[in-house]
Jmol script that loads the backbone (N, CA, C; Angstrom):
load data "model"
ATOM      1  N   MET A   1     -84.063  -0.374  89.592  1.00  0.00           N
ATOM      2  CA  MET A   1     -84.300   1.035  89.859  1.00  0.00           C
ATOM      3  C   MET A   1     -82.955   1.690  90.158  1.00  0.00           C
ATOM      4  N   LEU A   2     -82.713   2.784  89.538  1.00  0.00           N
ATOM      5  CA  LEU A   2     -81.484   3.544  89.739  1.00  0.00           C
ATOM      6  C   LEU A   2     -81.864   4.856  90.412  1.00  0.00           C
ATOM      7  N   ARG A   3     -81.319   5.108  91.591  1.00  0.00           N
ATOM      8  CA  ARG A   3     -81.623   6.344  92.319  1.00  0.00           C
ATOM      9  C   ARG A   3     -80.349   6.833  92.986  1.00  0.00           C
ATOM     10  N   LEU A   4     -80.030   8.100  92.771  1.00  0.00           N
ATOM     11  CA  LEU A   4     -78.856   8.716  93.383  1.00  0.00           C
ATOM     12  C   LEU A   4     -79.310   9.816  94.328  1.00  0.00           C
ATOM     13  N   SER A   5     -78.514  10.078  95.336  1.00  0.00           N
ATOM     14  CA  SER A   5     -78.838  11.155  96.262  1.00  0.00           C
ATOM     15  C   SER A   5     -77.583  11.968  96.534  1.00  0.00           C
ATOM     16  N   GLY A   6     -77.778  13.107  97.142  1.00  0.00           N
ATOM     17  CA  GLY A   6     -76.651  13.977  97.446  1.00  0.00           C
ATOM     18  C   GLY A   6     -76.363  14.927  96.294  1.00  0.00           C
ATOM     19  N   ASN A   7     -75.141  15.400  96.248  1.00  0.00           N
ATOM     20  CA  ASN A   7     -74.707  16.339  95.215  1.00  0.00           C
ATOM     21  C   ASN A   7     -74.318  15.547  93.960  1.00  0.00           C
ATOM     22  N   ILE A   8     -75.256  15.372  93.050  1.00  0.00           N
ATOM     23  CA  ILE A   8     -75.014  14.571  91.844  1.00  0.00           C
ATOM     24  C   ILE A   8     -74.233  15.406  90.834  1.00  0.00           C
ATOM     25  N   GLN A   9     -73.043  14.945  90.524  1.00  0.00           N
ATOM     26  CA  GLN A   9     -72.207  15.612  89.527  1.00  0.00           C
ATOM     27  C   GLN A   9     -72.355  14.890  88.195  1.00  0.00           C
ATOM     28  N   ILE A  10     -72.896  15.601  87.197  1.00  0.00           N
ATOM     29  CA  ILE A  10     -73.065  15.032  85.863  1.00  0.00           C
ATOM     30  C   ILE A  10     -72.122  15.750  84.925  1.00  0.00           C
ATOM     31  N   GLU A  11     -71.263  14.986  84.291  1.00  0.00           N
ATOM     32  CA  GLU A  11     -70.312  15.548  83.337  1.00  0.00           C
ATOM     33  C   GLU A  11     -70.819  15.291  81.926  1.00  0.00           C
ATOM     34  N   ASP A  12     -70.970  16.364  81.151  1.00  0.00           N
ATOM     35  CA  ASP A  12     -71.472  16.290  79.774  1.00  0.00           C
ATOM     36  C   ASP A  12     -70.430  16.888  78.839  1.00  0.00           C
ATOM     37  N   ARG A  13     -69.450  16.091  78.469  1.00  0.00           N
ATOM     38  CA  ARG A  13     -68.370  16.575  77.605  1.00  0.00           C
ATOM     39  C   ARG A  13     -68.815  16.843  76.177  1.00  0.00           C
ATOM     40  N   TRP A  14     -69.952  16.266  75.765  1.00  0.00           N
ATOM     41  CA  TRP A  14     -70.395  16.390  74.366  1.00  0.00           C
ATOM     42  C   TRP A  14     -71.384  17.522  74.176  1.00  0.00           C
ATOM     43  N   HIS A  15     -71.689  18.270  75.226  1.00  0.00           N
ATOM     44  CA  HIS A  15     -72.560  19.450  75.141  1.00  0.00           C
ATOM     45  C   HIS A  15     -73.902  19.119  74.482  1.00  0.00           C
ATOM     46  N   HIS A  16     -74.640  18.216  75.117  1.00  0.00           N
ATOM     47  CA  HIS A  16     -75.957  17.828  74.623  1.00  0.00           C
ATOM     48  C   HIS A  16     -76.928  19.000  74.722  1.00  0.00           C
ATOM     49  N   PRO A  17     -78.116  18.882  74.131  1.00  0.00           N
ATOM     50  CA  PRO A  17     -79.068  20.003  74.115  1.00  0.00           C
ATOM     51  C   PRO A  17     -79.348  20.547  75.519  1.00  0.00           C
ATOM     52  N   PRO A  18     -79.623  21.858  75.591  1.00  0.00           N
ATOM     53  CA  PRO A  18     -79.913  22.489  76.882  1.00  0.00           C
ATOM     54  C   PRO A  18     -81.036  21.749  77.620  1.00  0.00           C
ATOM     55  N   GLY A  19     -80.899  21.626  78.889  1.00  0.00           N
ATOM     56  CA  GLY A  19     -81.913  20.971  79.700  1.00  0.00           C
ATOM     57  C   GLY A  19     -81.717  19.475  79.846  1.00  0.00           C
ATOM     58  N   SER A  20     -80.856  18.873  79.031  1.00  0.00           N
ATOM     59  CA  SER A  20     -80.652  17.425  79.084  1.00  0.00           C
ATOM     60  C   SER A  20     -80.044  16.992  80.409  1.00  0.00           C
ATOM     61  N   VAL A  21     -79.053  17.728  80.867  1.00  0.00           N
ATOM     62  CA  VAL A  21     -78.406  17.377  82.134  1.00  0.00           C
ATOM     63  C   VAL A  21     -79.402  17.523  83.278  1.00  0.00           C
ATOM     64  N   ASP A  22     -80.200  18.584  83.261  1.00  0.00           N
ATOM     65  CA  ASP A  22     -81.200  18.783  84.313  1.00  0.00           C
ATOM     66  C   ASP A  22     -82.247  17.673  84.291  1.00  0.00           C
ATOM     67  N   ALA A  23     -82.672  17.258  83.095  1.00  0.00           N
ATOM     68  CA  ALA A  23     -83.655  16.178  82.971  1.00  0.00           C
ATOM     69  C   ALA A  23     -83.076  14.873  83.500  1.00  0.00           C
ATOM     70  N   LEU A  24     -81.824  14.587  83.165  1.00  0.00           N
ATOM     71  CA  LEU A  24     -81.172  13.377  83.655  1.00  0.00           C
ATOM     72  C   LEU A  24     -81.036  13.421  85.175  1.00  0.00           C
ATOM     73  N   ARG A  25     -80.636  14.556  85.714  1.00  0.00           N
ATOM     74  CA  ARG A  25     -80.491  14.705  87.162  1.00  0.00           C
ATOM     75  C   ARG A  25     -81.833  14.435  87.859  1.00  0.00           C
ATOM     76  N   ALA A  26     -82.921  14.985  87.320  1.00  0.00           N
ATOM     77  CA  ALA A  26     -84.252  14.778  87.911  1.00  0.00           C
ATOM     78  C   ALA A  26     -84.629  13.292  87.894  1.00  0.00           C
ATOM     79  N   LEU A  27     -84.330  12.608  86.804  1.00  0.00           N
ATOM     80  CA  LEU A  27     -84.618  11.175  86.734  1.00  0.00           C
ATOM     81  C   LEU A  27     -83.841  10.412  87.800  1.00  0.00           C
ATOM     82  N   LEU A  28     -82.569  10.737  87.946  1.00  0.00           N
ATOM     83  CA  LEU A  28     -81.720  10.031  88.904  1.00  0.00           C
ATOM     84  C   LEU A  28     -82.130  10.302  90.352  1.00  0.00           C
ATOM     85  N   VAL A  29     -82.564  11.519  90.641  1.00  0.00           N
ATOM     86  CA  VAL A  29     -82.990  11.869  91.989  1.00  0.00           C
ATOM     87  C   VAL A  29     -84.312  11.180  92.336  1.00  0.00           C
ATOM     88  N   ASN A  30     -85.231  11.141  91.377  1.00  0.00           N
ATOM     89  CA  ASN A  30     -86.552  10.568  91.619  1.00  0.00           C
ATOM     90  C   ASN A  30     -86.568   9.045  91.509  1.00  0.00           C
ATOM     91  N   GLY A  31     -85.557   8.483  90.886  1.00  0.00           N
ATOM     92  CA  GLY A  31     -85.493   7.039  90.668  1.00  0.00           C
ATOM     93  C   GLY A  31     -86.037   6.691  89.301  1.00  0.00           C
ATOM     94  N   VAL A  32     -85.294   5.883  88.590  1.00  0.00           N
ATOM     95  CA  VAL A  32     -85.669   5.521  87.226  1.00  0.00           C
ATOM     96  C   VAL A  32     -85.157   4.111  86.942  1.00  0.00           C
ATOM     97  N   GLU A  33     -85.902   3.376  86.127  1.00  0.00           N
ATOM     98  CA  GLU A  33     -85.416   2.066  85.718  1.00  0.00           C
ATOM     99  C   GLU A  33     -84.276   2.267  84.734  1.00  0.00           C
ATOM    100  N   ALA A  34     -83.237   1.465  84.907  1.00  0.00           N
ATOM    101  CA  ALA A  34     -82.055   1.582  84.052  1.00  0.00           C
ATOM    102  C   ALA A  34     -81.684   0.210  83.529  1.00  0.00           C
ATOM    103  N   ALA A  35     -81.381   0.143  82.238  1.00  0.00           N
ATOM    104  CA  ALA A  35     -80.944  -1.111  81.633  1.00  0.00           C
ATOM    105  C   ALA A  35     -79.424  -1.170  81.685  1.00  0.00           C
ATOM    106  N   THR A  36     -78.907  -2.241  82.230  1.00  0.00           N
ATOM    107  CA  THR A  36     -77.449  -2.377  82.320  1.00  0.00           C
ATOM    108  C   THR A  36     -76.873  -2.763  80.969  1.00  0.00           C
ATOM    109  N   ASP A  37     -75.680  -2.300  80.720  1.00  0.00           N
ATOM    110  CA  ASP A  37     -74.924  -2.694  79.538  1.00  0.00           C
ATOM    111  C   ASP A  37     -74.060  -3.874  79.973  1.00  0.00           C
ATOM    112  N   HIS A  38     -74.392  -5.055  79.510  1.00  0.00           N
ATOM    113  CA  HIS A  38     -73.686  -6.262  79.945  1.00  0.00           C
ATOM    114  C   HIS A  38     -72.263  -6.333  79.412  1.00  0.00           C
ATOM    115  N   GLN A  39     -71.921  -5.487  78.467  1.00  0.00           N
ATOM    116  CA  GLN A  39     -70.571  -5.450  77.914  1.00  0.00           C
ATOM    117  C   GLN A  39     -69.640  -4.557  78.736  1.00  0.00           C
ATOM    118  N   ARG A  40     -70.236  -3.594  79.491  1.00  0.00           N
ATOM    119  CA  ARG A  40     -69.425  -2.613  80.208  1.00  0.00           C
ATOM    120  C   ARG A  40     -69.972  -2.403  81.617  1.00  0.00           C
ATOM    121  N   LYS A  41     -69.145  -2.650  82.610  1.00  0.00           N
ATOM    122  CA  LYS A  41     -69.555  -2.479  83.997  1.00  0.00           C
ATOM    123  C   LYS A  41     -69.771  -0.996  84.313  1.00  0.00           C
ATOM    124  N   GLY A  42     -70.901  -0.709  84.949  1.00  0.00           N
ATOM    125  CA  GLY A  42     -71.195   0.662  85.368  1.00  0.00           C
ATOM    126  C   GLY A  42     -71.828   1.528  84.305  1.00  0.00           C
ATOM    127  N   PHE A  43     -72.193   0.951  83.157  1.00  0.00           N
ATOM    128  CA  PHE A  43     -72.821   1.704  82.070  1.00  0.00           C
ATOM    129  C   PHE A  43     -74.299   1.332  82.002  1.00  0.00           C
ATOM    130  N   TYR A  44     -75.151   2.345  81.749  1.00  0.00           N
ATOM    131  CA  TYR A  44     -76.593   2.142  81.772  1.00  0.00           C
ATOM    132  C   TYR A  44     -77.286   2.939  80.670  1.00  0.00           C
ATOM    133  N   GLU A  45     -78.427   2.410  80.213  1.00  0.00           N
ATOM    134  CA  GLU A  45     -79.362   3.141  79.359  1.00  0.00           C
ATOM    135  C   GLU A  45     -80.547   3.521  80.229  1.00  0.00           C
ATOM    136  N   ILE A  46     -80.924   4.795  80.156  1.00  0.00           N
ATOM    137  CA  ILE A  46     -82.038   5.314  80.940  1.00  0.00           C
ATOM    138  C   ILE A  46     -83.037   5.930  79.969  1.00  0.00           C
ATOM    139  N   GLU A  47     -84.264   5.419  79.978  1.00  0.00           N
ATOM    140  CA  GLU A  47     -85.296   5.939  79.080  1.00  0.00           C
ATOM    141  C   GLU A  47     -86.093   7.041  79.754  1.00  0.00           C
ATOM    142  N   ASP A  48     -86.374   8.073  78.975  1.00  0.00           N
ATOM    143  CA  ASP A  48     -87.207   9.188  79.409  1.00  0.00           C
ATOM    144  C   ASP A  48     -88.156   9.494  78.260  1.00  0.00           C
ATOM    145  N   GLY A  49     -89.277   8.801  78.219  1.00  0.00           N
ATOM    146  CA  GLY A  49     -90.183   8.934  77.083  1.00  0.00           C
ATOM    147  C   GLY A  49     -89.512   8.347  75.854  1.00  0.00           C
ATOM    148  N   ALA A  50     -89.411   9.137  74.795  1.00  0.00           N
ATOM    149  CA  ALA A  50     -88.767   8.678  73.562  1.00  0.00           C
ATOM    150  C   ALA A  50     -87.256   8.896  73.579  1.00  0.00           C
ATOM    151  N   ARG A  51     -86.764   9.556  74.624  1.00  0.00           N
ATOM    152  CA  ARG A  51     -85.332   9.870  74.725  1.00  0.00           C
ATOM    153  C   ARG A  51     -84.627   8.822  75.579  1.00  0.00           C
ATOM    154  N   VAL A  52     -83.407   8.444  75.166  1.00  0.00           N
ATOM    155  CA  VAL A  52     -82.598   7.492  75.920  1.00  0.00           C
ATOM    156  C   VAL A  52     -81.267   8.149  76.261  1.00  0.00           C
ATOM    157  N   PHE A  53     -80.894   8.088  77.540  1.00  0.00           N
ATOM    158  CA  PHE A  53     -79.595   8.572  77.996  1.00  0.00           C
ATOM    159  C   PHE A  53     -78.677   7.365  78.164  1.00  0.00           C
ATOM    160  N   TYR A  54     -77.441   7.479  77.735  1.00  0.00           N
ATOM    161  CA  TYR A  54     -76.436   6.440  77.976  1.00  0.00           C
ATOM    162  C   TYR A  54     -75.413   7.051  78.915  1.00  0.00           C
ATOM    163  N   VAL A  55     -75.267   6.450  80.097  1.00  0.00           N
ATOM    164  CA  VAL A  55     -74.424   7.038  81.139  1.00  0.00           C
ATOM    165  C   VAL A  55     -73.473   6.004  81.720  1.00  0.00           C
ATOM    166  N   HIS A  56     -72.424   6.527  82.342  1.00  0.00           N
ATOM    167  CA  HIS A  56     -71.514   5.698  83.123  1.00  0.00           C
ATOM    168  C   HIS A  56     -71.500   6.243  84.538  1.00  0.00           C
ATOM    169  N   LEU A  57     -71.705   5.354  85.518  1.00  0.00           N
ATOM    170  CA  LEU A  57     -71.619   5.739  86.918  1.00  0.00           C
ATOM    171  C   LEU A  57     -70.229   5.395  87.404  1.00  0.00           C
ATOM    172  N   CYS A  58     -69.449   6.417  87.680  1.00  0.00           N
ATOM    173  CA  CYS A  58     -68.078   6.230  88.151  1.00  0.00           C
ATOM    174  C   CYS A  58     -68.103   5.776  89.611  1.00  0.00           C
ATOM    175  N   PRO A  59     -67.105   5.020  90.033  1.00  0.00           N
ATOM    176  CA  PRO A  59     -67.027   4.595  91.434  1.00  0.00           C
ATOM    177  C   PRO A  59     -67.007   5.775  92.411  1.00  0.00           C
ATOM    178  N   THR A  60     -66.580   6.939  91.945  1.00  0.00           N
ATOM    179  CA  THR A  60     -66.530   8.136  92.793  1.00  0.00           C
ATOM    180  C   THR A  60     -67.900   8.766  92.990  1.00  0.00           C
ATOM    181  N   GLY A  61     -68.923   8.309  92.238  1.00  0.00           N
ATOM    182  CA  GLY A  61     -70.257   8.879  92.331  1.00  0.00           C
ATOM    183  C   GLY A  61     -70.574   9.841  91.206  1.00  0.00           C
ATOM    184  N   ARG A  62     -69.587  10.207  90.422  1.00  0.00           N
ATOM    185  CA  ARG A  62     -69.804  11.101  89.288  1.00  0.00           C
ATOM    186  C   ARG A  62     -70.534  10.351  88.176  1.00  0.00           C
ATOM    187  N   VAL A  63     -71.387  11.052  87.429  1.00  0.00           N
ATOM    188  CA  VAL A  63     -72.131  10.475  86.319  1.00  0.00           C
ATOM    189  C   VAL A  63     -71.602  11.085  85.024  1.00  0.00           C
ATOM    190  N   LEU A  64     -71.196  10.240  84.093  1.00  0.00           N
ATOM    191  CA  LEU A  64     -70.771  10.708  82.772  1.00  0.00           C
ATOM    192  C   LEU A  64     -71.921  10.521  81.801  1.00  0.00           C
ATOM    193  N   LEU A  65     -72.408  11.604  81.216  1.00  0.00           N
ATOM    194  CA  LEU A  65     -73.437  11.536  80.182  1.00  0.00           C
ATOM    195  C   LEU A  65     -72.717  11.359  78.858  1.00  0.00           C
ATOM    196  N   LEU A  66     -72.829  10.179  78.277  1.00  0.00           N
ATOM    197  CA  LEU A  66     -72.063   9.845  77.086  1.00  0.00           C
ATOM    198  C   LEU A  66     -72.833  10.021  75.791  1.00  0.00           C
ATOM    199  N   ALA A  67     -74.139   9.779  75.810  1.00  0.00           N
ATOM    200  CA  ALA A  67     -74.922   9.879  74.578  1.00  0.00           C
ATOM    201  C   ALA A  67     -76.394  10.049  74.911  1.00  0.00           C
ATOM    202  N   ILE A  68     -77.114  10.642  73.975  1.00  0.00           N
ATOM    203  CA  ILE A  68     -78.566  10.754  74.033  1.00  0.00           C
ATOM    204  C   ILE A  68     -79.076  10.440  72.639  1.00  0.00           C
ATOM    205  N   TRP A  69     -80.107   9.611  72.554  1.00  0.00           N
ATOM    206  CA  TRP A  69     -80.710   9.337  71.253  1.00  0.00           C
ATOM    207  C   TRP A  69     -82.206   9.155  71.417  1.00  0.00           C
ATOM    208  N   THR A  70     -82.902   9.160  70.283  1.00  0.00           N
ATOM    209  CA  THR A  70     -84.337   8.939  70.272  1.00  0.00           C
ATOM    210  C   THR A  70     -84.590   7.451  70.152  1.00  0.00           C
ATOM    211  N   ARG A  71     -85.435   6.925  71.031  1.00  0.00           N
ATOM    212  CA  ARG A  71     -85.770   5.505  71.031  1.00  0.00           C
ATOM    213  C   ARG A  71     -86.522   5.157  69.754  1.00  0.00           C
ATOM    214  N   GLU A  72     -86.133   4.054  69.171  1.00  0.00           N
ATOM    215  CA  GLU A  72     -86.808   3.558  67.976  1.00  0.00           C
ATOM    216  C   GLU A  72     -87.642   2.352  68.375  1.00  0.00           C
ATOM    217  N   HIS A  73     -88.348   1.774  67.451  1.00  0.00           N
ATOM    218  CA  HIS A  73     -89.223   0.649  67.733  1.00  0.00           C
ATOM    219  C   HIS A  73     -88.466  -0.654  67.929  1.00  0.00           C
ATOM    220  N   VAL A  74     -87.177  -0.677  67.605  1.00  0.00           N
ATOM    221  CA  VAL A  74     -86.368  -1.877  67.749  1.00  0.00           C
ATOM    222  C   VAL A  74     -85.944  -2.022  69.200  1.00  0.00           C
ATOM    223  N   GLN A  75     -85.997  -3.237  69.738  1.00  0.00           N
ATOM    224  CA  GLN A  75     -85.546  -3.489  71.100  1.00  0.00           C
ATOM    225  C   GLN A  75     -84.036  -3.334  71.167  1.00  0.00           C
ATOM    226  N   PRO A  76     -83.512  -2.598  72.147  1.00  0.00           N
ATOM    227  CA  PRO A  76     -82.060  -2.466  72.280  1.00  0.00           C
ATOM    228  C   PRO A  76     -81.449  -3.778  72.764  1.00  0.00           C
ATOM    229  N   SER A  77     -80.162  -3.938  72.528  1.00  0.00           N
ATOM    230  CA  SER A  77     -79.477  -5.144  72.962  1.00  0.00           C
ATOM    231  C   SER A  77     -79.270  -5.155  74.468  1.00  0.00           C
ATOM    232  N   VAL A  78     -79.364  -3.999  75.092  1.00  0.00           N
ATOM    233  CA  VAL A  78     -79.240  -3.901  76.543  1.00  0.00           C
ATOM    234  C   VAL A  78     -80.653  -3.983  77.097  1.00  0.00           C
ATOM    235  N   SER A  79     -80.957  -5.039  77.853  1.00  0.00           N
ATOM    236  CA  SER A  79     -82.347  -5.207  78.243  1.00  0.00           C
ATOM    237  C   SER A  79     -82.575  -5.546  79.706  1.00  0.00           C
ATOM    238  N   HIS A  80     -81.557  -5.840  80.465  1.00  0.00           N
ATOM    239  CA  HIS A  80     -81.752  -6.261  81.845  1.00  0.00           C
ATOM    240  C   HIS A  80     -81.808  -5.047  82.754  1.00  0.00           C
ATOM    241  N   CYS A  81     -82.838  -4.937  83.565  1.00  0.00           N
ATOM    242  CA  CYS A  81     -82.977  -3.810  84.493  1.00  0.00           C
ATOM    243  C   CYS A  81     -82.127  -4.048  85.723  1.00  0.00           C
ATOM    244  N   ALA A  82     -81.519  -2.979  86.191  1.00  0.00           N
ATOM    245  CA  ALA A  82     -80.652  -3.074  87.361  1.00  0.00           C
ATOM    246  C   ALA A  82     -81.287  -2.330  88.531  1.00  0.00           C
ATOM    247  N   SER A  83     -81.018  -2.799  89.703  1.00  0.00           N
ATOM    248  CA  SER A  83     -81.404  -2.088  90.904  1.00  0.00           C
ATOM    249  C   SER A  83     -80.122  -1.582  91.544  1.00  0.00           C
ATOM    250  N   PHE A  84     -79.988  -0.256  91.633  1.00  0.00           N
ATOM    251  CA  PHE A  84     -78.742   0.336  92.081  1.00  0.00           C
ATOM    252  C   PHE A  84     -79.069   1.624  92.802  1.00  0.00           C
ATOM    253  N   GLU A  85     -78.553   1.811  93.970  1.00  0.00           N
ATOM    254  CA  GLU A  85     -78.748   3.056  94.701  1.00  0.00           C
ATOM    255  C   GLU A  85     -77.444   3.453  95.334  1.00  0.00           C
ATOM    256  N   MET A  86     -77.081   4.721  95.194  1.00  0.00           N
ATOM    257  CA  MET A  86     -75.841   5.196  95.800  1.00  0.00           C
ATOM    258  C   MET A  86     -75.979   6.659  96.156  1.00  0.00           C
ATOM    259  N   SER A  87     -75.108   7.114  96.973  1.00  0.00           N
ATOM    260  CA  SER A  87     -75.077   8.502  97.376  1.00  0.00           C
ATOM    261  C   SER A  87     -73.890   9.168  96.688  1.00  0.00           C
ATOM    262  N   ALA A  88     -74.166  10.201  95.900  1.00  0.00           N
ATOM    263  CA  ALA A  88     -73.097  10.941  95.241  1.00  0.00           C
ATOM    264  C   ALA A  88     -72.490  11.901  96.256  1.00  0.00           C
ATOM    265  N   SER A  89     -71.176  11.919  96.299  1.00  0.00           N
ATOM    266  CA  SER A  89     -70.508  12.814  97.238  1.00  0.00           C
ATOM    267  C   SER A  89     -69.403  13.575  96.561  1.00  0.00           C
ATOM    268  N   ALA A  90     -69.156  14.745  97.071  1.00  0.00           N
ATOM    269  CA  ALA A  90     -68.109  15.649  96.591  1.00  0.00           C
ATOM    270  C   ALA A  90     -67.725  15.252  95.249  1.00  0.00           C
TER     271      ALA A  90
END
end "model"
wireframe off; spacefill off
backbone 0.3
color backbone group
């Protein structure tokens, strides 16, 4: 389970569709299962229905929204769920 609290800063350099950052923020505040990327420390896939967010949680508490895609029927290579909770600050 991935849950963040406090002032969550989400950086979206790729200008994803409107509402995506707000949807991701709501998932993170309410708690969501996240699949860890075993190739990269601090990177996660977060599913929201058919939509998947790929994010990096910086040690500073900032969240980088790196990609969004539509989930397909194929199992992703990232499959292990992580339990992670932190407080985002300044």
